[in-house]
MMTF fields as JSON, N, C-alpha, C and O atoms, coordinates in Angstrom:
{
  "mmtfVersion": "1.0.0",
  "mmtfProducer": "UNKNOWN",
  "numBonds": 439,
  "numAtoms": 440,
  "numGroups": 110,
  "numChains": 1,
  "numModels": 1,
  "chainsPerModel": [1],
  "groupsPerChain": [110],
  "chainIdList": ["A"],
  "bondAtomList": [4, 2, 8, 6, 12, 10, 16, 14, 20, 18, 24, 22, 28, 26, 32, 30, 36, 34, 40, 38, 44, 42, 48, 46, 52, 50, 56, 54, 60, 58, 64, 62, 68, 66, 72, 70, 76, 74, 80, 78, 84, 82, 88, 86, 92, 90, 96, 94, 100, 98, 104, 102, 108, 106, 112, 110, 116, 114, 120, 118, 124, 122, 128, 126, 132, 130, 136, 134, 140, 138, 144, 142, 148, 146, 152, 150, 156, 154, 160, 158, 164, 162, 168, 166, 172, 170, 176, 174, 180, 178, 184, 182, 188, 186, 192, 190, 196, 194, 200, 198, 204, 202, 208, 206, 212, 210, 216, 214, 220, 218, 224, 222, 228, 226, 232, 230, 236, 234, 240, 238, 244, 242, 248, 246, 252, 250, 256, 254, 260, 258, 264, 262, 268, 266, 272, 270, 276, 274, 280, 278, 284, 282, 288, 286, 292, 290, 296, 294, 300, 298, 304, 302, 308, 306, 312, 310, 316, 314, 320, 318, 324, 322, 328, 326, 332, 330, 336, 334, 340, 338, 344, 342, 348, 346, 352, 350, 356, 354, 360, 358, 364, 362, 368, 366, 372, 370, 376, 374, 380, 378, 384, 382, 388, 386, 392, 390, 396, 394, 400, 398, 404, 402, 408, 406, 412, 410, 416, 414, 420, 418, 424, 422, 428, 426, 432, 430, 436, 434],
  "bondOrderList": [1, 1, 1, 1, 1, 1, 1, 1, 1, 1, 1, 1, 1, 1, 1, 1, 1, 1, 1, 1, 1, 1, 1, 1, 1, 1, 1, 1, 1, 1, 1, 1, 1, 1, 1, 1, 1, 1, 1, 1, 1, 1, 1, 1, 1, 1, 1, 1, 1, 1, 1, 1, 1, 1, 1, 1, 1, 1, 1, 1, 1, 1, 1, 1, 1, 1, 1, 1, 1, 1, 1, 1, 1, 1, 1, 1, 1, 1, 1, 1, 1, 1, 1, 1, 1, 1, 1, 1, 1, 1, 1, 1, 1, 1, 1, 1, 1, 1, 1, 1, 1, 1, 1, 1, 1, 1, 1, 1, 1],
  "groupList": [{"groupName": "MET", "atomNameList": ["N", "CA", "C", "O"], "elementList": ["N", "C", "C", "O"], "formalChargeList": [0, 0, 0, 0], "bondAtomList": [1, 0, 2, 1, 3, 2], "bondOrderList": [1, 1, 2], "singleLetterCode": "M", "chemCompType": "L-PEPTIDE LINKING"}, {"groupName": "GLY", "atomNameList": ["N", "CA", "C", "O"], "elementList": ["N", "C", "C", "O"], "formalChargeList": [0, 0, 0, 0], "bondAtomList": [1, 0, 2, 1, 3, 2], "bondOrderList": [1, 1, 2], "singleLetterCode": "G", "chemCompType": "PEPTIDE LINKING"}, {"groupName": "GLU", "atomNameList": ["N", "CA", "C", "O"], "elementList": ["N", "C", "C", "O"], "formalChargeList": [0, 0, 0, 0], "bondAtomList": [1, 0, 2, 1, 3, 2], "bondOrderList": [1, 1, 2], "singleLetterCode": "E", "chemCompType": "L-PEPTIDE LINKING"}, {"groupName": "VAL", "atomNameList": ["N", "CA", "C", "O"], "elementList": ["N", "C", "C", "O"], "formalChargeList": [0, 0, 0, 0], "bondAtomList": [1, 0, 2, 1, 3, 2], "bondOrderList": [1, 1, 2], "singleLetterCode": "V", "chemCompType": "L-PEPTIDE LINKING"}, {"groupName": "LEU", "atomNameList": ["N", "CA", "C", "O"], "elementList": ["N", "C", "C", "O"], "formalChargeList": [0, 0, 0, 0], "bondAtomList": [1, 0, 2, 1, 3, 2], "bondOrderList": [1, 1, 2], "singleLetterCode": "L", "chemCompType": "L-PEPTIDE LINKING"}, {"groupName": "ASP", "atomNameList": ["N", "CA", "C", "O"], "elementList": ["N", "C", "C", "O"], "formalChargeList": [0, 0, 0, 0], "bondAtomList": [1, 0, 2, 1, 3, 2], "bondOrderList": [1, 1, 2], "singleLetterCode": "D", "chemCompType": "L-PEPTIDE LINKING"}, {"groupName": "ILE", "atomNameList": ["N", "CA", "C", "O"], "elementList": ["N", "C", "C", "O"], "formalChargeList": [0, 0, 0, 0], "bondAtomList": [1, 0, 2, 1, 3, 2], "bondOrderList": [1, 1, 2], "singleLetterCode": "I", "chemCompType": "L-PEPTIDE LINKING"}, {"groupName": "ALA", "atomNameList": ["N", "CA", "C", "O"], "elementList": ["N", "C", "C", "O"], "formalChargeList": [0, 0, 0, 0], "bondAtomList": [1, 0, 2, 1, 3, 2], "bondOrderList": [1, 1, 2], "singleLetterCode": "A", "chemCompType": "L-PEPTIDE LINKING"}, {"groupName": "PHE", "atomNameList": ["N", "CA", "C", "O"], "elementList": ["N", "C", "C", "O"], "formalChargeList": [0, 0, 0, 0], "bondAtomList": [1, 0, 2, 1, 3, 2], "bondOrderList": [1, 1, 2], "singleLetterCode": "F", "chemCompType": "L-PEPTIDE LINKING"}, {"groupName": "HIS", "atomNameList": ["N", "CA", "C", "O"], "elementList": ["N", "C", "C", "O"], "formalChargeList": [0, 0, 0, 0], "bondAtomList": [1, 0, 2, 1, 3, 2], "bondOrderList": [1, 1, 2], "singleLetterCode": "H", "chemCompType": "L-PEPTIDE LINKING"}, {"groupName": "LYS", "atomNameList": ["N", "CA", "C", "O"], "elementList": ["N", "C", "C", "O"], "formalChargeList": [0, 0, 0, 0], "bondAtomList": [1, 0, 2, 1, 3, 2], "bondOrderList": [1, 1, 2], "singleLetterCode": "K", "chemCompType": "L-PEPTIDE LINKING"}, {"groupName": "ARG", "atomNameList": ["N", "CA", "C", "O"], "elementList": ["N", "C", "C", "O"], "formalChargeList": [0, 0, 0, 0], "bondAtomList": [1, 0, 2, 1, 3, 2], "bondOrderList": [1, 1, 2], "singleLetterCode": "R", "chemCompType": "L-PEPTIDE LINKING"}, {"groupName": "PRO", "atomNameList": ["N", "CA", "C", "O"], "elementList": ["N", "C", "C", "O"], "formalChargeList": [0, 0, 0, 0], "bondAtomList": [1, 0, 2, 1, 3, 2], "bondOrderList": [1, 1, 2], "singleLetterCode": "P", "chemCompType": "L-PEPTIDE LINKING"}, {"groupName": "SER", "atomNameList": ["N", "CA", "C", "O"], "elementList": ["N", "C", "C", "O"], "formalChargeList": [0, 0, 0, 0], "bondAtomList": [1, 0, 2, 1, 3, 2], "bondOrderList": [1, 1, 2], "singleLetterCode": "S", "chemCompType": "L-PEPTIDE LINKING"}, {"groupName": "THR", "atomNameList": ["N", "CA", "C", "O"], "elementList": ["N", "C", "C", "O"], "formalChargeList": [0, 0, 0, 0], "bondAtomList": [1, 0, 2, 1, 3, 2], "bondOrderList": [1, 1, 2], "singleLetterCode": "T", "chemCompType": "L-PEPTIDE LINKING"}, {"groupName": "GLN", "atomNameList": ["N", "CA", "C", "O"], "elementList": ["N", "C", "C", "O"], "formalChargeList": [0, 0, 0, 0], "bondAtomList": [1, 0, 2, 1, 3, 2], "bondOrderList": [1, 1, 2], "singleLetterCode": "Q", "chemCompType": "L-PEPTIDE LINKING"}],
  "groupTypeList": [0, 1, 2, 3, 4, 5, 3, 3, 1, 1, 6, 7, 4, 6, 3, 1, 7, 4, 8, 7, 4, 4, 7, 1, 6, 1, 3, 9, 10, 8, 11, 5, 12, 8, 13, 11, 0, 9, 7, 7, 7, 10, 13, 12, 14, 4, 1, 4, 3, 4, 3, 14, 6, 1, 7, 7, 4, 11, 6, 11, 14, 8, 13, 7, 6, 7, 14, 4, 14, 4, 3, 7, 6, 4, 15, 4, 4, 14, 13, 12, 3, 1, 14, 9, 4, 7, 7, 11, 7, 3, 9, 4, 11, 3, 10, 3, 12, 15, 5, 1, 3, 5, 2, 4, 2, 11, 5, 2, 7, 7],
  "groupIdList": [1, 2, 3, 4, 5, 6, 7, 8, 9, 10, 11, 12, 13, 14, 15, 16, 17, 18, 19, 20, 21, 22, 23, 24, 25, 26, 27, 28, 29, 30, 31, 32, 33, 34, 35, 36, 37, 38, 39, 40, 41, 42, 43, 44, 45, 46, 47, 48, 49, 50, 51, 52, 53, 54, 55, 56, 57, 58, 59, 60, 61, 62, 63, 64, 65, 66, 67, 68, 69, 70, 71, 72, 73, 74, 75, 76, 77, 78, 79, 80, 81, 82, 83, 84, 85, 86, 87, 88, 89, 90, 91, 92, 93, 94, 95, 96, 97, 98, 99, 100, 101, 102, 103, 104, 105, 106, 107, 108, 109, 110],
  "secStructList": [7, 2, 2, 2, 2, 2, 2, 2, 2, 2, 2, 2, 2, 2, 2, 2, 2, 2, 2, 2, 2, 2, 2, 2, 2, 2, 2, 2, 2, 7, 7, 1, 2, 2, 2, 2, 2, 2, 2, 2, 2, 2, 2, 2, 2, 2, 2, 2, 2, 2, 2, 2, 2, 2, 2, 2, 2, 2, 2, 7, 7, 2, 2, 2, 2, 2, 2, 2, 2, 2, 2, 2, 2, 2, 2, 2, 2, 2, 2, 2, 2, 2, 2, 2, 2, 2, 2, 2, 2, 2, 2, 2, 2, 7, 7, 7, 7, 7, 1, 1, 7, 7, 2, 2, 2, 2, 2, 2, 2, 7],
  "xCoordList": [-17.668, -17.44, -15.95, -15.527, -15.154, -13.722, -13.059, -12.125, -13.551, -12.969, -13.254, -12.405, -14.451, -14.807, -13.917, -13.433, -13.698, -12.833, -11.392, -10.696, -10.952, -9.604, -9.471, -8.462, -10.483, -10.448, -10.484, -9.707, -11.386, -11.474, -10.168, -9.681, -9.607, -8.329, -7.208, -6.375, -7.171, -6.154, -6.284, -5.285, -7.519, -7.745, -7.293, -6.665, -7.605, -7.17, -5.646, -5.073, -4.988, -3.527, -2.941, -1.99, -3.499, -2.993, -3.237, -2.35, -4.438, -4.744, -3.864, -3.386, -3.649, -2.77, -1.344, -0.689, -0.86, 0.488, 0.567, 1.591, -0.491, -0.502, -0.479, 0.169, -1.18, -1.12, 0.295, 0.762, 0.975, 2.362, 3.258, 4.148, 3.034, 3.798, 3.547, 4.489, 2.302, 1.976, 2.618, 3.028, 2.709, 3.365, 4.839, 5.384, 5.484, 6.885, 7.101, 8.058, 6.224, 6.315, 6.082, 6.764, 5.121, 4.84, 6.004, 6.31, 6.659, 7.828, 8.934, 9.668, 9.059, 10.105, 9.756, 10.644, 8.498, 8.114, 7.818, 8.097, 7.257, 6.892, 8.137, 9.186, 8.012, 9.176, 9.387, 10.513, 8.34, 8.561, 8.388, 7.71, 9.002, 8.994, 7.603, 7.337, 6.711, 5.379, 4.563, 3.83, 4.685, 4.003, 4.581, 3.844, 5.89, 6.513, 6.053, 5.799, 5.947, 5.466, 4.024, 3.647, 3.224, 1.834, 1.772, 1.007, 2.591, 2.615, 3.171, 2.729, 4.131, 4.756, 3.914, 4.205, 2.885, 2.085, 0.71, 0.278, 0.041, -1.351, -1.471, -2.144, -0.836, -0.987, -0.445, -1.115, 0.743, 1.211, 0.336, 0.207, -0.258, -1.135, -2.354, -2.707, -2.99, -4.134, -3.701, -4.416, -2.539, -2.024, -1.783, -2.123, -1.193, -0.936, -2.235, -2.343, -3.213, -4.513, -5.149, -5.699, -5.083, -5.636, -4.861, -5.461, -3.553, -2.755, -3.104, -3.212, -3.279, -3.638, -5.033, -5.261, -5.957, -7.296, -7.209, -7.819, -6.447, -6.29, -5.628, -6.047, -4.599, -3.927, -4.853, -4.859, -5.639, -6.583, -7.644, -8.038, -8.106, -9.099, -8.513, -9.215, -7.232, -6.604, -6.206, -6.341, -5.712, -5.214, -6.363, -6.457, -7.221, -8.428, -8.187, -8.97, -7.122, -6.963, -7.056, -6.745, -7.487, -7.703, -6.414, -6.409, -5.332, -4.079, -3.568, -3.048, -3.707, -3.273, -4.146, -3.642, -5.443, -6.351, -6.086, -6.096, -5.848, -5.546, -4.245, -4.173, -3.233, -1.949, -2.082, -1.559, -2.767, -2.935, -3.784, -3.538, -4.772, -5.578, -4.717, -4.827, -3.858, -2.959, -2.003, -1.739, -1.492, -0.6, -1.323, -0.771, -2.54, -3.291, -3.607, -3.486, -4.01, -4.336, -3.099, -3.162, -1.977, -0.755, -0.284, 0.221, -0.441, -0.079, -0.973, -0.491, -2.262, -3.179, -2.928, -3.224, -2.389, -2.087, -0.746, -0.631, 0.258, 1.599, 1.918, 2.723, 1.332, 1.649, 1.309, 2.147, 0.128, -0.159, 0.757, 1.151, 1.093, 1.962, 3.362, 3.941, 3.91, 5.234, 5.286, 6.251, 4.264, 4.222, 4.1, 4.723, 3.308, 3.16, 4.49, 4.859, 5.204, 6.496, 7.516, 8.293, 7.525, 8.443, 8.101, 9.004, 6.824, 6.416, 6.788, 7.206, 6.638, 7.01, 8.519, 8.961, 9.304, 10.756, 11.181, 12.076, 10.543, 10.852, 10.465, 11.19, 9.343, 8.887, 9.868, 10.075, 10.472, 11.426, 12.772, 13.466, 13.155, 14.486, 14.52, 15.498, 13.477, 13.481, 12.423, 11.305, 12.782, 11.81, 11.149, 11.75, 9.923, 9.162, 8.128, 7.396, 8.048, 7.047, 5.63, 5.308, 4.802, 3.426, 2.472, 2.745, 1.36, 0.35, -0.484, -0.93, -0.695, -1.55, -0.859, 0.35, -1.635, -1.121, -0.428, -0.969, 0.76, 1.493, 1.006, 1.517, 0.022, -0.612, 0.328, 0.248, 1.216, 2.145, 3.11, 3.364, 3.641, 4.544, 3.809, 4.353, 2.578, 1.769, 1.504, 1.603, 1.163, 0.885, 2.124, 2.056, 3.267, 4.502, 4.981, 5.608, 4.698, 5.106, 4.259, 4.72, 3.028, 2.127, 2.438, 1.77],
  "yCoordList": [-6.298, -5.499, -5.33, -5.303, -5.217, -5.051, -6.26, -6.133, -7.448, -8.669, -8.782, -9.235, -8.371, -8.42, -7.474, -7.831, -6.262, -5.31, -5.817, -5.593, -6.494, -7.066, -8.148, -8.209, -8.993, -10.062, -9.464, -9.864, -8.508, -7.868, -7.133, -7.189, -6.448, -5.766, -6.732, -6.45, -7.866, -8.876, -9.449, -9.675, -9.684, -10.185, -9.151, -9.505, -7.878, -6.819, -6.729, -6.521, -6.883, -6.865, -8.019, -7.825, -9.209, -10.382, -10.255, -10.553, -9.814, -9.667, -8.578, -8.735, -7.477, -6.425, -6.905, -6.564, -7.692, -8.249, -9.228, -9.294, -9.977, -10.891, -10.127, -10.56, -8.995, -8.175, -7.658, -7.641, -7.241, -6.787, -7.931, -7.73, -9.127, -10.292, -10.607, -10.892, -10.561, -10.804, -9.767, -10.089, -8.536, -7.501, -7.813, -7.648, -8.258, -8.637, -9.801, -9.808, -10.775, -11.912, -11.449, -11.899, -10.552, -10.027, -9.259, -9.396, -8.45, -7.701, -8.663, -8.404, -9.752, -10.74, -11.566, -11.884, -11.916, -12.854, -12.198, -12.794, -10.979, -10.357, -9.99, -9.704, -10.001, -9.825, -8.387, -7.892, -7.702, -6.36, -5.297, -5.529, -4.139, -3.095, -2.583, -2.266, -2.497, -1.968, -2.914, -2.459, -4.207, -5.176, -5.13, -5.224, -4.987, -4.881, -3.632, -3.668, -2.522, -1.289, -1.431, -0.921, -2.12, -2.344, -3.148, -2.828, -4.199, -5.02, -4.236, -4.426, -3.361, -2.6, -1.419, -0.829, -1.06, 0.1, -0.255, 0.33, -1.185, -1.458, -2.27, -1.847, -3.409, -4.296, -3.705, -3.811, -3.087, -2.531, -1.387, -1.189, -0.644, 0.441, -0.124, 0.333, -1.104, -1.744, -2.434, -2.39, -3.069, -3.726, -2.742, -3.017, -1.589, -0.593, -0.029, 0.201, 0.195, 0.689, -0.34, 0.024, -1.611, -2.653, -2.753, -2.97, -2.6, -2.641, -1.452, -1.607, -0.272, 0.889, 0.728, 1.107, 0.168, -0.086, -1.098, -0.915, -2.162, -3.175, -2.615, -2.925, -1.795, -1.191, -0.232, -0.182, 0.533, 1.462, 0.711, 1.149, -0.41, -1.207, -1.85, -2.049, -2.171, -2.799, -1.774, -2.044, -0.588, 0.395, 1.209, 1.338, 1.749, 2.478, 3.71, 3.981, 4.461, 5.769, 6.826, 6.566, 8.017, 9.075, 9.446, 9.597, 9.594, 10.015, 8.949, 9.284, 7.684, 6.614, 6.565, 6.397, 6.71, 6.686, 7.877, 7.731, 9.049, 10.226, 10.041, 10.378, 9.517, 9.289, 8.247, 8.438, 7.158, 6.107, 6.571, 6.172, 7.405, 7.97, 8.849, 8.791, 9.665, 10.512, 9.664, 9.996, 8.588, 7.695, 7.102, 7.08, 6.629, 6.02, 7.043, 6.739, 8.245, 9.284, 9.673, 9.795, 9.868, 10.238, 9.121, 9.398, 7.897, 6.769, 6.749, 6.536, 6.967, 6.966, 8.137, 8.04, 9.24, 10.394, 10.258, 10.653, 9.714, 9.714, 8.491, 8.595, 7.357, 6.148, 6.256, 5.891, 6.737, 6.846, 7.84, 7.609, 8.935, 9.939, 9.374, 9.537, 8.712, 8.119, 7.041, 6.962, 6.215, 5.159, 5.746, 5.248, 6.791, 7.438, 8.024, 7.872, 8.684, 9.258, 8.183, 8.338, 7.104, 5.998, 5.352, 5.019, 5.166, 4.561, 5.458, 4.972, 6.753, 7.684, 7.663, 7.708, 7.596, 7.533, 6.232, 6.236, 5.125, 3.847, 3.902, 3.391, 4.509, 4.596, 5.393, 5.066, 6.424, 7.233, 6.539, 6.809, 5.66, 5.043, 3.627, 3.239, 2.86, 1.436, 1.195, 1.701, 0.426, 0.067, -1.237, -2.305, -1.158, -2.329, -2.614, -1.707, -3.857, -4.161, -3.96, -4.384, -3.309, -3.006, -3.951, -4.397, -4.256, -5.117, -4.373, -4.957, -3.075, -2.287, -1.001, -0.974, 0.059, 1.367, 2.009, 2.02, 2.542, 3.264, 4.712, 5.53, 5.024, 6.328, 7.443, 8.553, 7.174, 8.195, 8.594, 9.779, 7.607, 7.907, 8.639, 9.563, 8.233, 8.892, 10.346, 11.225, 10.608, 11.968, 12.835, 14.027, 12.246, 13.029, 13.353, 14.391, 12.48, 12.737, 13.841, 14.53, 14.014, 15.026, 16.427, 17.375],
  "zCoordList": [25.984, 24.788, 24.514, 23.358, 25.58, 25.414, 24.796, 24.004, 25.164, 24.604, 23.116, 22.349, 22.708, 21.289, 20.494, 19.42, 21.017, 20.333, 20.268, 19.278, 21.313, 21.293, 20.221, 19.518, 20.099, 19.09, 17.683, 16.816, 17.459, 16.145, 15.827, 14.698, 16.819, 16.622, 16.306, 15.445, 16.986, 16.708, 15.313, 14.631, 14.89, 13.53, 12.506, 11.508, 12.741, 11.817, 11.767, 10.698, 12.916, 12.936, 12.126, 11.37, 12.279, 11.559, 10.064, 9.264, 9.674, 8.247, 7.627, 6.504, 8.35, 7.844, 7.668, 6.684, 8.611, 8.486, 7.309, 6.629, 7.069, 5.922, 4.602, 3.649, 4.537, 3.331, 3.099, 1.96, 4.143, 4.005, 3.551, 2.724, 4.083, 3.656, 2.182, 1.442, 1.755, 0.355, -0.552, -1.667, -0.092, -0.886, -1.058, -2.149, -0.003, -0.109, -1.056, -1.83, -0.997, -1.914, -3.351, -4.271, -3.538, -4.875, -5.454, -6.639, -4.634, -5.112, -5.511, -6.465, -4.804, -5.119, -6.354, -7.144, -6.536, -7.584, -8.936, -9.977, -8.939, -10.213, -10.999, -10.423, -12.331, -13.179, -13.644, -13.589, -14.099, -14.642, -13.557, -12.556, -13.761, -12.718, -12.375, -11.216, -13.357, -13.078, -12.19, -11.313, -12.409, -11.544, -10.135, -9.153, -10.038, -8.719, -7.984, -6.78, -8.717, -8.071, -7.614, -6.559, -8.402, -8.013, -6.715, -5.805, -6.65, -5.438, -4.254, -3.121, -4.509, -3.426, -2.969, -1.928, -3.716, -3.348, -2.784, -1.792, -3.396, -3.017, -1.735, -0.796, -1.689, -0.532, 0.768, 1.795, 0.771, 2.04, 2.551, 3.759, 1.635, 2.067, 2.782, 3.869, 2.183, 2.841, 4.122, 5.123, 4.1, 5.299, 6.432, 7.583, 6.106, 7.15, 7.709, 8.914, 6.851, 7.334, 8.261, 9.301, 7.903, 8.775, 10.089, 11.141, 10.042, 11.266, 12.163, 13.379, 11.575, 12.398, 13.006, 14.155, 12.236, 12.788, 13.928, 14.982, 13.707, 14.753, 16.004, 17.119, 15.827, 16.98, 17.708, 18.938, 16.952, 17.587, 18.38, 19.461, 17.854, 18.581, 19.831, 20.822, 19.781, 20.952, 22.012, 23.205, 21.592, 22.555, 23.156, 24.376, 22.318, 22.724, 23.585, 24.495, 23.322, 23.956, 22.867, 21.704, 23.256, 22.269, 21.551, 20.33, 22.286, 21.647, 20.678, 19.614, 21.029, 20.131, 18.88, 17.77, 19.064, 17.915, 17.005, 15.783, 17.578, 16.761, 15.989, 14.808, 16.637, 15.967, 14.868, 13.77, 15.146, 14.147, 12.969, 11.831, 13.234, 12.152, 11.261, 10.036, 11.869, 11.1, 10.257, 9.101, 10.819, 10.081, 8.869, 7.769, 9.062, 7.96, 6.873, 5.686, 7.262, 6.278, 5.474, 4.25, 6.161, 5.448, 4.514, 3.426, 4.919, 4.043, 2.807, 1.694, 2.997, 1.863, 0.917, -0.274, 1.431, 0.577, -0.138, -1.298, 0.52, -0.058, -0.903, -1.829, -0.631, -1.381, -2.866, -3.691, -3.25, -4.687, -5.401, -6.544, -4.737, -5.356, -5.567, -6.641, -4.549, -4.678, -5.742, -6.502, -5.803, -6.811, -8.212, -9.149, -8.359, -9.659, -10.126, -11.29, -9.234, -9.604, -9.938, -10.881, -9.185, -9.482, -10.819, -11.586, -11.112, -12.38, -13.55, -14.601, -13.374, -14.449, -14.7, -15.848, -13.628, -13.782, -14.461, -15.306, -14.095, -14.737, -16.211, -17.065, -16.506, -17.896, -18.744, -19.913, -18.184, -18.931, -19.118, -20.099, -18.206, -18.234, -18.792, -19.43, -18.564, -18.913, -19.978, -19.885, -20.977, -22.004, -21.608, -21.729, -21.138, -20.717, -21.797, -22.194, -22.285, -23.315, -22.769, -21.659, -23.57, -23.181, -23.891, -25.005, -23.248, -23.859, -24.89, -25.878, -24.655, -25.533, -25.936, -26.166, -26.019, -26.415, -25.225, -24.12, -25.445, -24.408, -24.432, -25.197, -23.597, -23.623, -23.18, -23.705, -22.227, -21.764, -22.881, -23.097, -23.582, -24.702, -25.808, -26.411, -26.079, -27.104, -26.748, -27.604, -25.471, -25.049, -25.01, -25.307, -24.643, -24.612, -26.018, -26.227, -26.997, -28.377, -29.006, -29.916, -28.531, -29.125, -28.666, -29.079]
}
């Protein structure tokens, strides 16, 4: 059973690291700030959760699992808030062409 958990944990670690790598590539390749923020927020969060799951499966001690769980929960709570604040600041400072209706500008004008 321990070997299976080690293999699953290793796979989770590798997949999580690949998500972080894809996020870095996305931040480099995307052109507008909102696409870059999307790449910088979504993929690393999933990658970190997978890395914490993989580390917990490999380490298997209560204190490590508790710490890694806390890390994953805090990442899931803070990443959306930080990205939202950054997107709002970019929206106020930079004029980015929109595909449709700019709802934030419409609501702020009302």
